[in-house]
Each structure stands twice: as structure tokens, then as C-alpha cells.
matplotlib code that plots the C-alpha trace (Angstrom):
import matplotlib.pyplot as plt

x = [0.0, 1.2, 0.2, -1.5, -4.3, -5.5, -6.3, -3.9, -3.2, -0.3, 1.6, 1.3, 2.5, 5.5, 6.4, 5.9, 8.3, 10.8, 10.6, 11.8, 8.5, 7.8, 5.1, 2.6, 3.0, 0.1, -1.0, -1.0, -2.9, -5.6, -5.8, -5.5, -8.7, -11.0, -9.5, -10.0, -13.6, -14.0, -14.4, -13.1, -10.2, -9.0, -5.5, -3.4, 0.0, 3.5, 6.1, 8.0, 5.1, 4.6, 1.6, 2.7, 2.4, -0.8, -2.6, -0.5, -1.2, -5.0, -5.2, -3.2, -5.5, -8.7, -7.6, -6.4, -9.7, -11.9, -12.1, -11.2, -14.1, -12.9, -12.4, -9.3, -7.9, -5.7, -7.0, -6.2, -8.1, -6.1, -4.7, -2.2, -1.4, 2.0, 3.3, 7.0, 8.9, 10.9, 7.8, 6.1, 9.1, 9.3, 5.6, 6.0, 8.9, 6.7, 3.9, 6.3, 7.9, 4.6, 2.9, 5.4, 3.6, 0.2, 0.2, -0.8, 1.2, 2.2, 3.4, 4.8, 4.3, 6.2, 7.7, 11.3, 12.0, 10.9, 7.4, 8.2, 9.1, 6.0, 3.7, 5.1, 4.4, 0.8, 0.4, 1.6, -1.1, -1.1, -3.6, -2.0, -0.7, 1.3, 1.5, 2.4, -0.5, 1.3, 2.6, -0.7, -2.8, -0.4, -0.7, -4.5, -4.6, -2.7, -5.1, -2.6, -4.4, -8.0, -9.4, -12.9, -12.4, -10.6, -12.0, -9.6, -8.2, -5.4, -4.3, -1.0, 0.6, -2.4, -0.9, 2.2, -0.1, -1.7, 1.7, 2.9, -0.2, -1.5, -4.9, -6.7, -5.1, -6.2, -9.8, -9.6, -8.3, -11.0, -13.7, -12.4, -12.7, -16.0, -18.0, -18.5, -15.1, -13.1, -11.1, -8.1, -6.6, -3.5, -1.8, 0.8, -1.1, -4.7, -5.2, -8.6, -8.1, -7.3, -10.3, -12.5, -11.0, -11.6, -15.3, -15.7, -13.9, -14.7, -18.0, -18.5, -14.7, -12.9, -11.0, -7.6, -5.1, -1.8, 1.2, 0.1, 2.4, 3.2, 5.0, 8.4, 9.7, 11.2, 14.0, 15.4, 18.1, 17.6, 20.2, 21.2, 24.2, 24.3, 26.6, 27.1, 26.0, 29.5, 30.8, 28.0, 30.1, 33.0, 30.8, 29.1, 32.4, 33.6, 30.4, 30.4, 33.9, 33.1, 33.3, 29.7, 28.2, 27.3, 25.3, 23.5, 20.7, 21.5, 18.6, 19.0, 16.2, 17.0, 18.1, 21.2, 22.0, 22.1, 24.6, 26.7, 26.9, 27.9, 30.7, 32.0, 32.0, 33.9, 36.6, 36.8, 37.3, 33.8, 31.8, 28.3, 25.3, 22.6, 18.9, 16.5, 13.7, 16.0, 17.9, 16.7, 15.0, 18.0, 20.4, 18.1, 17.7, 21.4, 22.2, 19.6, 20.9, 24.5, 23.4, 21.2, 24.0, 26.5, 28.7, 28.5, 27.4, 26.0, 22.9, 21.9, 18.3, 15.5, 12.3, 10.2, 12.8, 13.3, 9.6, 8.7, 12.2, 12.6, 16.2, 16.7, 19.3, 19.7, 21.8, 21.7, 19.5, 21.2, 19.3, 21.8, 19.1, 16.1, 12.8, 10.4, 7.5, 7.9, 5.9, 8.6, 11.1, 8.9, 9.0, 12.7, 13.8, 11.3, 13.7, 15.7, 14.6, 12.4, 11.3, 12.4, 15.9, 17.5, 18.6, 20.0, 18.8, 21.2, 20.1, 22.2, 20.8, 22.3, 21.0, 18.6, 16.9, 16.2, 12.5, 12.2, 13.9, 11.4, 8.5, 9.9, 10.4, 6.8, 5.4, 7.2, 6.7, 10.3, 13.7, 16.3, 19.5, 22.2, 25.7, 28.9, 31.5, 34.7, 32.6, 30.2, 27.8, 29.4, 27.2, 24.2, 22.7, 20.1, 20.7, 18.7, 15.9, 16.7, 14.9, 14.0, 15.5, 13.5, 14.5, 17.0, 16.0, 17.1, 20.2, 21.3, 24.9, 25.5, 24.4, 21.2, 17.8, 15.8, 12.3, 9.5, 7.6, 4.3, 2.9, 2.6, -1.0, -4.0, -3.7, -5.2, -8.5, -8.4, -10.2, -12.6, -10.6, -12.5, -10.7, -8.7, -9.1, -6.0, -5.2, -5.1, -1.7, -1.3, -0.1, 3.6, 4.9, 5.6, 8.7, 7.3, 6.7, 2.9, 0.8, -1.8, -0.9, 0.0, 3.2, 1.4, 0.4, -3.3, -4.0, -1.6, -1.6, 1.4, 3.6, 5.5, 7.0, 9.9, 10.9, 14.6, 16.6, 16.4, 12.6, 12.3, 10.8, 13.1, 12.6, 11.8, 14.6, 17.2, 17.1, 19.0, 21.8, 21.9, 22.1, 25.0, 26.9, 26.3, 27.6, 30.7, 31.5]
y = [0.0, 3.5, 7.0, 7.5, 5.2, 7.8, 10.4, 12.9, 16.2, 16.1, 18.7, 16.5, 13.4, 15.3, 16.5, 12.9, 11.6, 14.4, 13.5, 9.9, 8.1, 5.3, 3.1, 4.0, 2.3, 0.4, 3.3, 5.5, 3.0, 2.8, 6.5, 8.7, 7.7, 8.1, 11.5, 12.6, 11.6, 13.9, 11.2, 11.4, 8.9, 7.2, 5.8, 3.5, 2.6, 2.4, 5.1, 5.1, 3.9, 7.1, 8.7, 12.2, 11.7, 9.8, 12.9, 15.7, 14.7, 14.5, 17.6, 19.6, 18.3, 19.1, 22.6, 23.1, 21.9, 23.9, 27.7, 29.8, 30.6, 34.3, 35.4, 37.6, 36.7, 33.9, 32.3, 29.1, 26.3, 23.3, 22.8, 20.0, 19.6, 17.9, 17.0, 18.0, 20.8, 18.3, 16.5, 19.9, 21.0, 17.7, 17.8, 21.4, 20.4, 17.6, 20.0, 22.5, 19.7, 18.2, 21.6, 23.1, 24.8, 24.6, 28.2, 26.9, 28.5, 26.6, 28.0, 26.2, 27.3, 25.9, 27.2, 27.5, 30.3, 33.9, 34.3, 37.3, 35.2, 33.0, 36.0, 37.5, 34.3, 34.4, 38.0, 37.1, 34.5, 30.7, 28.1, 25.3, 25.7, 23.0, 23.8, 22.6, 23.2, 25.4, 28.1, 27.9, 28.7, 31.5, 33.2, 32.6, 34.4, 37.4, 37.5, 36.5, 33.2, 32.7, 29.3, 30.3, 29.0, 25.6, 23.0, 20.1, 19.3, 16.7, 15.4, 13.6, 11.3, 11.5, 9.0, 11.2, 14.2, 12.3, 11.3, 14.9, 16.3, 18.2, 16.5, 19.3, 21.9, 19.9, 20.0, 23.8, 24.3, 22.1, 24.3, 27.2, 25.2, 25.0, 21.9, 21.3, 20.1, 17.0, 15.5, 13.1, 11.4, 9.3, 7.4, 4.8, 3.2, 3.4, 3.7, 4.2, 8.0, 8.3, 6.2, 8.5, 11.6, 10.0, 9.4, 13.0, 14.5, 12.1, 11.5, 8.1, 7.6, 5.2, 3.0, 2.1, -0.2, -1.0, -2.6, -2.6, -1.4, -5.0, -5.7, -4.6, -4.0, -7.2, -5.2, -4.3, -6.7, -6.7, -7.9, -7.2, -7.2, -8.1, -5.5, -3.8, -0.2, 1.1, -0.6, 0.6, 3.6, 1.5, -0.9, 2.0, 3.6, 0.4, -0.1, 3.4, 3.0, -0.1, 0.1, -1.1, 1.8, 4.8, 6.8, 6.0, 7.3, 6.6, 6.6, 7.5, 7.4, 10.8, 14.2, 14.1, 10.8, 12.4, 15.0, 12.4, 10.1, 13.0, 14.0, 10.4, 10.0, 13.2, 11.9, 8.8, 11.0, 10.6, 13.6, 13.4, 15.8, 15.6, 16.7, 16.7, 18.9, 21.2, 22.4, 25.4, 24.9, 26.5, 24.1, 21.1, 22.1, 22.7, 19.3, 17.7, 19.5, 18.5, 14.9, 14.9, 16.6, 14.0, 16.4, 14.2, 10.6, 10.1, 11.7, 11.1, 11.8, 11.1, 9.4, 12.6, 14.6, 12.0, 11.2, 11.8, 12.4, 11.1, 10.5, 9.0, 6.2, 5.8, 2.6, 2.0, 2.6, 1.9, 1.6, 2.7, 2.5, 0.2, 2.1, 1.7, 1.2, -1.7, 0.2, 2.8, 0.1, -0.2, 3.6, 3.8, 1.1, 2.4, 5.3, 2.9, 0.4, 3.0, 3.2, -0.3, 0.1, -2.2, -1.2, -2.6, -2.1, -2.8, -2.8, -2.8, -4.6, -4.4, -6.4, -3.6, -3.7, -7.5, -6.8, -4.3, -6.7, -9.5, -7.1, -6.0, -9.6, -10.5, -7.6, -8.3, -12.1, -13.1, -13.1, -10.7, -12.3, -12.2, -10.9, -11.1, -8.5, -8.1, -6.5, -9.3, -8.7, -9.6, -7.8, -10.1, -8.4, -5.7, -2.3, -1.4, 1.0, 4.5, 5.6, 9.3, 10.8, 13.3, 16.9, 18.0, 20.5, 24.1, 24.9, 28.1, 29.4, 27.3, 24.1, 23.7, 23.0, 26.1, 25.9, 26.1, 29.4, 27.6, 25.9, 22.2, 22.2, 24.2, 28.0, 29.5, 31.2, 35.0, 36.6, 39.4, 42.4, 45.7, 48.3, 50.8, 54.5, 56.2, 59.7, 62.3, 63.7, 67.4, 69.0, 69.7, 73.1, 73.7, 75.4, 78.9, 78.0, 77.9, 75.0, 75.0, 71.5, 72.7, 70.8, 67.4, 65.7, 66.1, 62.4, 60.8, 62.3, 60.3, 61.8, 65.0, 67.6, 69.6, 72.9, 73.5, 76.8, 77.3, 77.2, 73.9, 70.7, 67.9, 64.5, 64.5, 62.1, 64.4, 66.9, 64.5, 64.2, 68.0, 68.6, 66.1, 67.9, 71.3, 70.0, 68.5, 72.0]
z = [0.0, -0.8, 0.2, -3.1, -2.0, 0.5, -2.1, -0.6, -2.5, -4.9, -2.9, 0.2, -1.6, -2.9, 0.6, 2.0, -0.6, 0.1, 3.8, 3.1, 3.6, 1.0, 2.6, 5.3, 8.7, 10.2, 12.4, 9.3, 7.2, 9.9, 10.8, 7.7, 6.0, 9.1, 9.8, 6.2, 6.5, 9.5, 12.2, 15.7, 16.3, 19.5, 18.5, 20.7, 19.4, 20.8, 20.3, 17.0, 14.8, 12.9, 14.8, 14.0, 10.2, 10.8, 12.0, 10.4, 6.8, 7.0, 9.1, 6.5, 3.7, 5.6, 6.3, 2.7, 1.3, 3.7, 3.5, 6.5, 8.8, 8.9, 5.3, 4.8, 8.2, 9.5, 12.7, 14.7, 13.0, 14.4, 17.9, 18.8, 22.5, 23.4, 26.8, 26.4, 24.6, 22.5, 21.3, 20.5, 18.5, 16.7, 15.8, 14.6, 12.3, 10.8, 10.1, 8.4, 6.3, 5.2, 4.7, 2.3, -0.6, 1.1, 2.3, 5.8, 8.6, 11.8, 15.1, 18.2, 21.8, 24.8, 28.1, 29.2, 26.7, 26.3, 24.9, 22.6, 19.6, 20.1, 20.5, 17.3, 15.4, 16.7, 15.6, 12.1, 12.0, 12.3, 11.0, 13.1, 16.7, 18.4, 22.1, 25.6, 28.0, 30.5, 28.1, 26.1, 29.2, 30.1, 26.7, 26.7, 30.1, 28.5, 25.6, 22.9, 22.0, 21.0, 20.3, 19.0, 15.5, 16.2, 13.9, 14.7, 18.2, 18.6, 22.0, 21.5, 24.1, 26.4, 28.9, 29.4, 29.9, 32.7, 34.2, 34.1, 35.8, 32.7, 32.6, 34.4, 32.2, 29.1, 30.4, 30.9, 27.4, 25.9, 27.5, 25.4, 22.1, 20.1, 20.9, 17.2, 16.2, 15.2, 18.0, 17.7, 20.8, 20.6, 23.5, 23.9, 26.8, 27.8, 31.6, 33.0, 33.3, 29.6, 28.7, 30.8, 29.1, 25.7, 26.6, 27.5, 24.4, 21.6, 19.7, 18.1, 17.6, 15.4, 17.8, 16.4, 18.2, 16.5, 18.2, 21.8, 24.5, 25.6, 22.3, 21.2, 17.7, 16.2, 14.5, 17.9, 19.3, 23.1, 25.7, 29.3, 31.6, 35.3, 36.7, 40.1, 40.4, 40.9, 37.8, 35.4, 34.4, 33.4, 31.3, 29.7, 28.6, 27.1, 25.1, 23.8, 22.5, 20.5, 16.7, 16.0, 17.9, 15.7, 18.3, 21.6, 23.7, 27.4, 29.9, 33.5, 36.1, 37.7, 36.6, 38.9, 37.3, 33.9, 35.0, 36.8, 33.7, 31.5, 33.9, 34.2, 30.4, 30.0, 32.3, 30.1, 27.0, 25.6, 24.5, 25.8, 26.1, 28.6, 28.7, 31.6, 33.1, 35.1, 32.0, 30.1, 26.7, 25.0, 26.6, 25.8, 22.2, 21.8, 23.2, 20.9, 17.8, 18.6, 18.8, 15.7, 13.7, 14.8, 16.7, 19.7, 19.5, 23.1, 24.5, 28.1, 29.1, 31.5, 30.4, 30.3, 28.5, 25.8, 25.3, 21.7, 20.4, 16.9, 16.0, 12.5, 12.4, 16.2, 16.5, 20.3, 23.3, 26.7, 29.9, 32.4, 35.0, 34.6, 34.7, 37.6, 35.3, 32.8, 30.1, 30.1, 28.8, 25.7, 25.1, 25.7, 23.3, 20.7, 20.0, 17.9, 15.2, 13.5, 9.9, 9.1, 10.4, 12.9, 16.4, 19.6, 23.2, 26.1, 29.7, 32.9, 36.0, 39.5, 42.5, 43.4, 39.9, 39.6, 40.5, 37.6, 35.2, 36.1, 35.5, 32.1, 31.0, 32.1, 30.2, 26.9, 27.3, 26.9, 28.7, 27.7, 26.3, 29.0, 28.0, 30.1, 30.7, 32.8, 35.5, 36.6, 39.4, 42.7, 45.2, 45.8, 48.8, 48.0, 49.6, 52.6, 51.9, 52.9, 56.1, 56.2, 59.3, 61.3, 60.9, 63.6, 66.2, 65.9, 68.0, 69.5, 69.7, 72.8, 71.0, 73.0, 71.4, 70.8, 72.3, 69.8, 69.8, 69.3, 72.5, 72.3, 73.6, 72.5, 72.7, 75.9, 75.5, 75.7, 78.6, 78.0, 79.2, 79.1, 77.0, 79.0, 78.5, 77.3, 78.3, 75.5, 74.8, 74.9, 71.7, 71.6, 70.8, 67.1, 65.7, 66.6, 70.2, 70.1, 71.5, 68.9, 67.7, 64.1, 64.4, 64.1, 60.9, 60.2, 59.3, 61.8, 65.3, 66.4, 63.6, 64.5, 62.2, 63.7, 62.1, 61.9, 62.3, 58.5, 58.7, 56.9, 58.4, 59.4, 61.0, 64.7, 65.5, 64.0, 66.9, 69.2, 66.6, 66.2, 70.0, 70.3, 67.5, 69.2, 72.5, 70.9, 69.4]

ax = plt.figure().add_subplot(projection="3d")
ax.plot(x, y, z, "-o")
ax.set_aspect("equal")
plt.show()
């Protein structure tokens, strides 16, 4: 089957060919036709199966064939929500590549950078907006974004939206979109919360399930090493120096782990770049561009930062730390073995990660091939779980505990004390020596204005300083 079978416009077919696509993937075969027919779609497919092109191509064609609801003006007609900045940027690049020559303008909105460039793009006009929920709601609150004319709404990576806590923002954004619209929802997994969201957003959807999350791509060669935690860095450096490795995406469980791996590889003479949530968008984009261009062949990332990254020709994925969720293993290794290419996925397992390894093998339905190295696992006793110690008491300069200001028991009840009458203060003499009270501020009886020798007012407290100076003379 070819893309010609869908009845796409000649300009879209030309852009697809220029992008390197020859045959549609299963998710594209099942999705493009229903979207062109105007139906809502609920798509479930694992990462790396071509979901972006599955909705980008029909969305571009529908907007091209349908006149703008506001003649003579460019308004937002399609909205795509993405969970991460990298995925939003990747989706934007796909719309730009597929939309060449269609006269349809796209804009991307995400946080971590200044908003001026994004606001300028919106002012110039955009038919399609790809956005992260946080920055989109911010610009909506400032009045820079209006969603009154949205015809097509796409929610990409809905399960990751749920994991990152964006689900409530998504519902708020949906309330600003016209009820009469076409909605497309894509997700790699389908937890109960995503199913409930789909029931609320979609109307008589076309249910499409291709390559469930429990399956892995056959083109990916999977293996694992039993290795102690302290020796993982040595094994990683050796694998990265092998001749059959062109480039590698290394996964760490934590942000601090990403920075530590990059430092350790630098000491071993290996140039590596790292991306995680604490880095600025400029730093993340620079690292990603260096990796894509081949300037550095190792990219270290966390799960969230790497979600949705499409790197053509990625030869290796290395799980430096096994993920806590077995489904994340599927998403990780799906970065390689794309578009019919082969790839290799390598996992490290220490004694503390044996449970995660068993869960992964149970999910994918097979055991990972075990490889040996010069650093075999020798520590066979799991680490003791860390016990959170209570916060230490505050100490004074003598080293003794400072008593808490708040009483341990309930606060004593206040007795009804009758208000005491305060005696009226007599007005003080002003600078001219009179007792008329003119030296006081009209609105604040407690504030005094003192007239100096030069006839100008000065602060009341300055008199003491002046008298001291006069005495010293």
C-alpha cells in the first residue's frame, strides 16, 4: 500500500516523498482515512510507529480543502497539545515539512524560553498551533491566543499528559474550544483516566489499536548485563567505545544521574550531552541538535525529556538504570529500530533492579538475552531502603535546642478584658513656640513635624543628633 491510496493532495504526496517516507506504517494506514472523513479517532500505538504523520497529513489536507471561517484573516483552526517541549518541536517540524507549498502556517508554543518570539508568530497568523498546556494557558490568560475557531483538536501522548499532571489543564483548554469540532486522541497506553477523558472528548470515535504497549519491535536486538552499580560507568564507557556503535541514547532514572553520567563519560574522554527537566529549553535544544548533527554521539536523558524524540538512524539505546514502570522500557527502546531500520537495546541490571527486570520480561513475554563483561555482578545483597531521618532540632549558639515558639497544647482562651481609657496627649509646641498643635500631621496624630533653624521641616529624631553635635563643638 502507498500514500497514493488515501487520495492525498499532490503537494502532500510530494512532501511525503521528500521526507523519506515510502510506505505508510500500520497506524498511518488505519488512521489517515477516518481523519480525512472527519471522524473522531482514538488511537493507541506504541512510540516510534509514525503517529505524527498519521494525523498531520490528513489535518493539513482538511484545512487546505476547507475555507477559513474568517475570510481575509488567519485564525487558529487546528490545535495540537503535546506534553513536552521536545515533542512539540518535533511535531511542529513535521507540520512544516509536510505543509510546504500549502500556504498553511504553523506555530509552536512551549515554556522554558521567552514568549516574545512565540507571540510575534501568533500576531503574524497561524492556522495550526502546536503547544504545551502550561505556556498555552499563560498566553491565553494574557489575551494572545483565541481558540474560538478551532476545527480540529489533537491530543498527543495523552498518557504522558496524565503522568505529568496536565490532565486538568487539558480540560480547561477544551472548554475554550468550540463543541462542534473533530477530536483526535493518541496514546501509547490506555489507563482508566485516559479512557474517561476520551469518553468526555470524543464523539463516536474510530478505535484504532496498533502494536500494543506489551510488544516490542522485532527489529530491535535486546540484551542485558548483570553489573554492580559502581561498575556501570566502566561498562558504559567500554560499550560506547566499540566500533559497531554509531550513536547511543542513554537513559537515567533521575536528573542528577544524567549530570553524573555526562561528567563520568567526560573523564573517560567521551563527549556526551545531557537533557532533563532542570535544564533550560535553549540548553536542551542545543544538546539535541548536537546529537542529531553527529557532533556528539552520546545523548543522556531522563524518560520525560526523551519522550517523543525522533532521531533518525539511532543505533543503540542503553538503559543505564532500569525504569520503575515496565511500560517505560517499551517507550525507551522504541527510540531505535524506526522506519524499518535495525537497532540494539542494552540494559544494565544491578541487584537492586532485579525486580524491575522481572516485571519487564513478564510484560514483553520473553527473557532478555544475557551478555557477560569483565565487571560481573558480585554484590548479591540488596541495599537497605533509605529511612527518612527526622528533621534536627534548631540549636542556639551554645548548641542547645531552641524551644519552639508555638505551644505544644491548645492555645489558651483569651479573657474578655475591658478596653482601658487612654489619656489624651497634649499637643507639643511647634517650631514657633505655640501650643496650637499645628506641628502634628493632620492624618496621623502620632507623627511630629519639627521645624529647623532654617525654617524647613526635618525628621523629629534628627534633633538629638543636632544637639549632640552642638555639645561637641
